[in-house]
N, C-alpha and C positions, 0 to 999 in steps of 0.2 A: 504494499499500500504506500502511495507517495505521501510525502509530508503534508501537502496541501489537502489531499483527500482525507488523511487522518485528522487533520485539524478541523475540517468542516464536520466530519462524522462526530468528533469529540464535542464540538460546539453545539451540535444538534442534540446530542444525548445530554450534554451538560445543561442545556436550557430545559429539557424534559425533566431531568432530575431535580433542576432548580425550582420548576413549577410545583413538583411534588413536595419539595421542602417547604416552600412558601405556603402551600395549602395546608400542610400538617401544621405549620407554625401558627397559622391563624386559629386552628382548632385547638392547638395547645394553649393559645391565649384564652380561649373560651373555657376549657375544662381544667387547666393547670395554672392559669393566672400569668403566664409568660407574656411579657409585653413585646408585641411584634417589632421587628427591627425598623420598619418604616415609621411607626409611631415614635420610636426612640430617636430616630435621626431627624424628625420633623423640626424639633427646637434648634439643634445646631444648624440646620439648613436654613431656617428662617433668620437666625442670627447673622448669617453670612450675606443674607439678601439685603441689598440696599433698600431703605425705606420706600423711595419713590417708585422702585420696581414692584414691591409688594403692594403699595397703594394702587398702582395701575392695574395689577392683576385682580385685587379685590374689588376695585371699582367696576371692572369689566365683567368678572366671573361671579361675584358675590359668593354664595355658598358652594358653587360648583368649583371654586378655587381649591378647596381643601380636597374634595374628591379627586381632582386632576392630579394634585400633588401626591396623594397616596398611591394612586394608580401608576404614576411616574416612577415613584420609588420602588414599587413592586416590580415593574418592568426592568428597572436598572438592576435590581437585585438578581432577577432571573438571567439577564444578559451577562452579569458579572460571574454568575455560576456557570454559564455557558462558556465563557472564556476560560474559566478554571478547567472545565471539561476538555476544552481544546488543547490546553497546555499538557494535561494528563495524557491525552491521546498521542500527542507528539512525543512525550517522554516514553510512551509505551513502545514506540518504535526502536528504542535502544534498550530499555530494560523491560524484559517481559516477566511480569509477575501478577498473579491475581490479587495481590495486596496493593498494587499501585493506586487504584481508585480510592482506597481507604487512606493512603498517604496524603493524597491531595485533598481529600475531605478533611483530614486533620489539619491541614494547612489553612483551609476555609474556616474551620472551627477556631483556630488560633487567631485569625484575622478579625473575626467577629468578636470573640470574647476578650482578646487582649489589646484590640485597637478600637474597633467601633463601639463596643459597649462603654468602655472608659470615656470616649469622646461624647457619648450620649449621656454621661453623667451618672451611670449606674455602677461605677467602680470596677476594679480589676475582675475580670471574668463574669461580671454582672452580679457579683456577690451582694451588692446593695439591695437587689431585688429578692435575695434568698439564696441559700446554699444549693438548692435544686437547678438554679438557672444554668450554670455551665453544664450540668448533666442533661438537661432537656435539650440544650443546643447540641450536645454530643449525639443524642439520639436522633436529632433532625439531620445532622450531617452523616450519620450511619445510613439513614434512609437515602440521602443523596448518593452515597458511595455504592450502595447495592444496585441502584438503578444505573449508575454510571458504569458499574462493573458488567452488568447485563449488556450494556451497549458496547463494551470493548471486547466481549467474548466472541470469537469467531463463530459463525453459525454452524451447527452440525450438518453433516451429510444426511439429509432427510428426503422424503418424497416431495414432489412439487406441491401437493396439498398442504403438507406440514410446513413447508417453507412459506407458503402464502399465509398460513395462520400466524407463524412467527412474525411475519412483516407487519401484522396489525398491532403487535405488542406496543411499540413506541406511541403509535396514535392513540391506543387505548389509554395508556398511562397519562398522556398529555390531556386527553379529553376528561378522564376522570378528575385529574388535578385541577384543570381550569373549571370544570363543572362544580366541584366542591368549593373552590374559591369563590365562585360567583354565587353559589348558595348562601355562603357565609356573609358576603359583603354587599351584593347588589341591593338588597332591601334597604340597608342603612344608607347607601349612596342615593338610592331613589328618593327616600324620605328627605335627606339633606338637601337635594337639588330641586326637587319638584313639590315637595310638601312640607317645607319648614313651618315651625309653629306660627309665625307671624303671617303666613299666607292663608290661614284658616278663616280670616275675618272678611266680611264683605259690607259694603255700605259704610256710612259714617262711623268712625270708631266710637265705641262706648267710652264713658267717663273713665272706667277701670277696665284694663285689658284682662280678659280671662287668663288665669295662670297657664292653661294649655296653649294659649296663643301669645304668651309673652315672648318677645323675641329672644333667641339664644345665639350667641357668638362665642366661640372658644378657639383658642389656638391649638388645641389638642385634637388628635384622632380619637383618643378614648379618654374621657375625663376621670378624675380620681373618685373613688367610691370610699368616702371617709366614714369610719366607725364613730358614731356620735358619742358612745359610751367611753372610748379610749382617748378621744380628741381633747386636746388642751390648747388654750390660747395663751401665748406668752407675751407680756409687755416688758421689754428689756432695753438695753443700750444705756443712754445717758439719763438714767433715773436713779433716784436714792432708794426707791422701794420696787425692785422688780417684782412682777405679779404673774402668777400662773392661774388660769381659770379653767375649770371644766365647764361643759355646756350647761349643766344645771346651775353652776354658780353664776355664770354669765346671765342666765335668764332670771336669776334671783335679784340681780341689781335693778335699780329704777329703770322702768322702760319708757320708751317714747314711740308713738305711733305717727307716721307721716304718710301723706299722699305725695308720691314723687314720680315724675316722668324721667325715664332713662332713654338715652339715645346712644347708638354705637357710633364711634368716630368714623367708621367706614360706610355709614348711612349715605346713600345717594340722595340728591335732591328729589324730594317727593317719595323716598323710600320707606320700607315697612319696618326698619330697624329701629323702632321707637315705640315704647310701651309705658303705661302708667299702672302703678300698683299701690297697695297699701302695704307699707313696711313697718315692722316692729323691731326695736333694737335698743341699744344702749348709746347714749351720746359719747362719741369718741373723745371729745374735749373733756368730759368728766372722767372718763376711764383713764385717760393720760394724766390728768391732775391728780388722781388718787395714787399714781406711781411716783409723784413728786419729780417732775423734770429738773435736771441740773441746769445751771445758768447758761452754759455753752450750747445746749440743745436748740437747734433751729430747723430741723427737718425730721420728718417721720417717715420711716420706710415700712412697707407692708410685704410680708413674704407669704406666698400661698403654697398649698400641698403640691400643686402641679409644677412648681418651679418659677411661677410668675412673681414678678416683683414690681412694686410701684412706690412712689414717694410723694409727699405733699408738705408744703411749708407748715411749720408748727404754728406760725402766727395766724395763717389762714384758718387752721382748725380751731385755734382758740377763739377766733371771731365768728365761728359758724357752729352754733349748737345743733344745727340741722344734720351735720355729718354724723352718721351712725355706724356702729357695728351691728349688722342686721342678722337676725335669726328667724324671722317669720315673714312670709309673703302672703298678704290677704288672708291673715288669721291662721295660717297653717305653717309648720316648719318649712324652710326653704327646700324646694325640690333639688335633687342632686345636681341637675344641669344648671341651677341657679346659685350653687355655692354651699349646699349644706356641708357642715352645720352653721357656718357663719361667713359673712362677707362685709367688705366696706361698702358704704353707700355715701357718695359725695355729690349731692344734688347740684345741678347747674353745670356740671363737668361731664364730658363724654364718659362712656362706661369703661373705658380703658383705665380710668383712675380708680375704679371700684372693684378691686380683685375679689375673686370667689375662692372658696375653700381656704379661708384665712387660717394661718398658723401662728404668725408672729408679727407684732407691732414693735418697731425698734426705733428709739430716738437717737439722733446723731447730730454732729456739728456741721455736716455738709450734706448736700444732696447725693443721694445714690441713685443714679439714673435707672428708671424703670425699664421693663422688658422692651416696650415699643420706643421709648425715648432713645434707647441705645441705637435704634435704626433711623433716628431722625425725626420722629413724631414729636409734637408739641409737648412740653413737660408740664404745663398747667391744663391744657385742653378744655378750655371754657366753651360751652356749646354756643354755636352761632344761631341767630334768629332764623327759624325755618317755618314754612307753612306748606300744606299740600292739599290736593283734591283727593278725597276718598270716593266721592261720587260726583259726576260720572267718572268712569275710568278712561284711560287713554285708549283711543280707537273704538270706543263704544258707538253703536248706531242707536239713535234716540228718535223717539216719535215727536213730531212737531206738536208744541203745546207747552204747558208749564212743566219745567224740569227742575227737580231738586238738586242744587249744588252745595256741596259742603265738604268739610274735612277738619283738620286740626292745625294749630299754630302753636309754637313753643319757642321760648326764649330764655330757658333756664330760670335762674333767680330773678332775672329782670322783669318777667312778666310780659303780657301782650296788652297794648293799648288800642290797636286797630288792625283789622283784617280787610283787605280789598282784592277784588278780582276785576279782570278786564276781558273783554271779548274782542278778539281781532284788533287789540290795541286801540280801541275806540273809547278811551277814557276809563278811569278807575271808578269802581262802585264799592262803596263801603257797605260791610255787611255786619249783622249783629252776631254776637257769639255768647255762649253760656258762660256764666261765672266759673272760674276754675275751682277744682276741689281744694286747691291750696296755692300758695304762691309759688310752689315748686312743680306745678304740673302744667300740661298743655291746656288750651281752650279749644272747645269744639264750636265750629262756626257753620252756619247754614243759611241759604237764601233760595229763592225761587227765580230762575231765569227762564224768560219766555222768548225764544228766538222768533224773529219776525218772518222768516222764510226758511224753505229747505236749503240744504248746502253744508259745506264743510266750515267748521268754526275752530279757532284756536283760543283757548282760555288759559290765562295766567293768574297766579295768586301771589300776594305779597303780605307780609305782616310788619307792624311797627311795634318795637318793644316798649317797656314801660318808661324808658328814658327818652323816648321820642326818636329813636334811631330806626331808620327804615331798613328792612332786610336788604342785604347786598344783592344787587342785580347780576353782578359779574359772575359768570360760571367758573368754578374752581373745583378740581378734584379733591378727594378726601385727604390725601397727603399734602401738607404735614399736620394740619389743624381742623379738618372737617370740610365737607363740601359746602359750596355756597352757590346761589342762583335762585331764580324764580321757577317754581314748578309749573311746567307747561304741558297741556294736553291738547290732543287733536280729537274732535268728535265729529260725527256726521248726523245730520237732522233730516228725517224724511217723514212723509205722511204714513 
């Protein structure tokens, strides 16, 4: 066999063996708690990606971005294992041994456990995730070696029918592997792309967003599942009285309830990544005061279970009693996807400043740049004034007559003083809006528009905040401090 032919054959079998390894890896995640390699490499990859590149991708792809990233990492993993198979096949031209596939599988295991897992932050051999981690990876690479060995074994001299049957083996292994992987991942991917929580509402948004429809954004492929009984919140750093609280102890402190609108920094103009809820928690200002900050403390850092970090000036926290350590949403414990058992809530600032799955609050003398700030996103992230149409929707076909037009407007802690819309840029029409649930929430606006004739119409909406500043008309992407512009829709009116 020529070197080129051996390499191609080895690459093909390496990809087939790699697909089998990846499929079993995801089921090991389901049944054994192993964290898949794409999920572990997600954070290092994002940390290397310039903020403006990530901003462009998230603006363009929204929830599909994470799915495409995971799929890309899976494909890269399979191709890398294909290359390893090609190298093994070339080596097999010189050294003939049935153990050769296992030698190269051991090399693959060493690269994953001694290089990639430490880079991903789970320690040497992945032992931070438990002593079984390197053993599970050894079993995965044993599967890879067995498939690779089958592909490197010369076919026996058999009948034509038997040879045809053997020729279907690689296709069968690949089909089973890809099918098992699709069964495991496609439902979650479909849900993330086509049916995210915030997509379930139609018409003008309610005052309070149902918990099932409250927007969810996370940097993770798989969010942490925290044991509320074992969880502890630590207040440390430049304090005279370091504090550790269990969940029951946190809940026993004086509580505060607030109606708050949250918005993701990656929310497009007119986007759905904005929701309102009733939050219950403890004033962060009071919690920090009880730990007695030292004179040099000027910044507060937050550390989350998933490795996420954020920070905020101590002076701004001390001036804002509405900033909470939250444990309830709409009268029930925070759902896992919203940060159970506790998260930070900083009203008037984008959600990136309010980490979920909170573990530690640390006071320091200087800013520790947060997860997204390290990639160039704004470090204070004050929400911009925004407004949107919830009804009608872009591209709707409407009947000629009275048409209900409405939506929401939000300006963080500044409040909303005016909402206006225009049709075909023929002057602005001020509309009425309901009183907000609190100074920290959106307002719901609604009016009736009666077009004079059939045809295509362009509608725009803008809001004015409580200080009198009109919403910015200039279109800007979400990076680095949130999207701006007037939400614009096109509708068609017919009889």
